[in-house]
C-alpha positions as CSV (number, residue, x, y, z in Angstrom):
1,M,-131.9,171.0,131.7
2,T,-128.6,169.3,133.6
3,V,-126.3,171.0,135.2
4,N,-122.9,169.3,136.0
5,L,-121.7,170.8,139.1
6,S,-118.3,169.6,139.2
7,E,-117.3,171.7,135.9
8,Q,-118.5,175.0,137.4
9,L,-116.2,174.3,140.4
10,P,-112.8,175.7,140.1
11,Q,-109.8,172.8,139.9
12,A,-109.0,173.9,143.6
13,A,-112.4,173.5,144.9
14,R,-113.0,170.2,143.6
15,P,-112.6,167.3,146.1
16,A,-109.6,165.4,145.9
17,A,-109.9,161.7,144.8
18,E,-107.8,158.9,146.4
19,T,-104.7,158.1,144.8
20,V,-103.8,154.8,144.8
21,V,-100.4,153.6,144.2
22,P,-100.1,150.3,142.8
23,V,-97.3,148.2,143.8
24,P,-95.4,146.9,140.8
25,A,-95.9,143.1,139.7
26,P,-91.8,142.5,140.1
27,V,-92.1,143.5,143.6
28,F,-94.5,140.4,144.4
29,A,-92.6,138.3,142.2
30,R,-89.3,138.7,143.7
31,F,-91.0,138.3,147.5
32,G,-93.0,134.9,145.8
33,R,-89.5,133.5,144.7
34,L,-87.9,134.3,148.2
35,A,-90.4,132.7,150.0
36,V,-90.1,129.5,147.7
37,E,-86.4,129.4,148.3
38,V,-86.5,130.0,151.8
39,A,-89.1,127.0,151.9
40,K,-86.9,124.9,149.8
41,F,-83.8,125.7,152.0
42,G,-85.6,124.9,155.2
43,V,-86.7,121.4,153.7
44,V,-83.3,120.5,153.0
45,G,-82.1,122.1,156.2
46,G,-84.6,120.5,158.0
47,S,-83.5,117.0,156.9
48,G,-80.1,118.2,157.5
49,V,-80.8,119.2,160.8
50,A,-82.4,115.4,161.5
51,V,-79.4,113.8,160.0
52,N,-77.0,116.1,162.2
53,F,-79.0,115.3,165.4
54,L,-79.4,111.5,164.8
55,V,-75.6,111.1,164.2
56,F,-74.8,113.3,167.0
57,N,-77.2,111.4,169.6
58,F,-76.0,108.3,168.4
59,L,-72.3,109.1,168.7
60,L,-72.5,111.2,171.8
61,H,-74.7,109.0,173.9
62,A,-75.0,105.5,172.5
63,L,-71.4,105.2,172.0
64,R,-70.1,107.7,174.2
65,W,-67.9,109.5,171.9
66,A,-66.4,113.0,173.2
67,P,-69.0,115.8,172.7
68,M,-66.8,117.9,170.2
69,T,-65.8,114.9,168.2
70,A,-69.5,113.9,168.1
71,T,-71.0,117.6,167.1
72,V,-68.0,117.9,164.4
73,L,-68.6,114.5,162.9
74,A,-72.6,115.0,162.8
75,S,-72.0,118.6,161.1
76,V,-70.0,117.0,158.5
77,V,-72.0,114.0,157.6
78,A,-75.3,116.7,157.4
79,M,-73.1,118.6,155.3
80,G,-72.6,116.2,152.7
81,T,-76.1,115.4,152.5
82,N,-77.4,118.9,152.4
83,Y,-75.1,119.5,149.2
84,L,-76.8,116.6,147.3
85,G,-80.1,118.4,148.4
86,F,-79.2,121.9,147.7
87,R,-77.8,120.9,144.1
88,F,-80.7,118.7,143.4
89,F,-83.7,120.1,144.8
90,A,-83.7,123.7,146.4
91,Y,-81.1,125.4,144.0
92,R,-81.6,122.9,140.9
93,D,-82.6,125.8,138.6
94,R,-79.3,127.7,139.1
95,A,-76.3,127.5,137.2
96,S,-74.0,124.4,137.5
97,R,-70.6,125.1,137.8
98,T,-69.5,121.6,139.4
99,R,-66.0,121.8,140.8
100,Q,-66.4,125.7,141.5
101,Q,-69.4,125.0,143.2
102,I,-68.6,122.1,145.3
103,V,-65.5,124.1,146.6
104,L,-67.2,126.9,147.7
105,F,-70.1,124.7,148.8
106,F,-67.9,122.9,151.1
107,A,-65.4,125.8,151.9
108,F,-68.6,127.8,153.0
109,S,-69.8,124.9,154.9
110,G,-66.6,124.2,156.8
111,I,-66.8,127.8,158.1
112,G,-70.3,126.9,159.3
113,V,-69.2,124.1,161.1
114,V,-66.5,125.9,163.0
115,M,-68.9,128.2,163.9
116,E,-71.4,125.8,164.8
117,S,-68.9,123.6,166.7
118,A,-67.7,127.3,168.5
119,L,-71.2,128.0,169.8
120,F,-71.8,124.3,170.6
121,Y,-68.6,124.3,172.5
122,I,-69.9,127.8,174.4
123,G,-73.2,126.5,175.4
124,Y,-71.9,122.6,176.5
125,H,-68.9,123.5,178.1
126,G,-69.5,127.4,179.1
127,L,-73.0,127.3,179.8
128,G,-73.1,123.9,181.7
129,M,-75.5,122.5,178.6
130,S,-74.1,119.0,179.2
131,G,-76.9,116.6,180.3
132,A,-78.8,114.9,177.1
133,L,-81.1,117.6,177.2
134,G,-78.9,120.6,177.8
135,S,-76.7,118.7,174.9
136,N,-79.5,118.9,172.4
137,L,-80.3,122.2,173.4
138,A,-76.6,123.8,172.6
139,K,-76.7,121.6,169.6
140,A,-80.1,123.1,168.4
141,L,-78.9,126.7,169.1
142,S,-75.7,126.4,167.1
143,I,-77.5,125.0,164.0
144,V,-79.7,127.8,163.9
145,L,-77.4,130.6,164.4
146,A,-75.0,128.6,161.8
147,S,-77.7,128.1,159.6
148,A,-78.4,132.3,159.0
149,F,-74.9,132.3,157.8
150,R,-75.1,129.4,155.4
151,F,-78.1,130.7,153.8
152,L,-76.9,134.2,152.8
153,V,-73.5,132.3,151.7
154,Y,-74.9,129.4,149.5
155,R,-77.5,131.8,147.9
156,T,-75.0,134.6,147.1
157,W,-72.1,132.9,146.1
158,V,-72.2,129.4,145.9
159,F,-75.9,128.7,144.1
160,Q,-75.9,131.9,142.2
161,H,-78.8,132.5,139.6
162,G,-78.1,131.3,136.0
163,T,-79.4,129.0,133.5
164,K,-79.6,125.5,133.7
165,P,-77.8,123.7,131.0
166,G,-80.3,123.0,128.4
167,A,-82.7,125.8,129.2
168,G,-83.2,129.2,127.7
169,A,-82.2,132.3,129.5
170,R,-84.4,133.7,132.0
């Protein structure tokens, strides 16, 4: 004769089983999509930073242009190359609204250039970061801080989720 003791114990006396709450799959999927988006933004942004630094250093140190002129022009050149990278690589899966998208991109990028230039000015003139190394450090800090703003506005307003022409709804 076999006796199952767990059936004889009252419910309160039974040992509590560990409860495992599974994390819903959409949370993982959303995190994965955001990680890919951040990585693509980083690739395009990184190439834009390279363009920005190359043009900046060429204008400032090789051609001896004024620091503010060099930083603004370098940022504008990088802005143009970044649009192509964002449109056709980082956010190619988002709805294309051509005219509106271009206007929004360059409006927000213009704000980013103003932010970047103001931060560069503070570093270069206010904090005395005016040598070859100091000017590049001021440029780097200004790019990093302005890029956080750009990431948020590009993904929220410029390259909104939607469907690609010829693709089904997601």
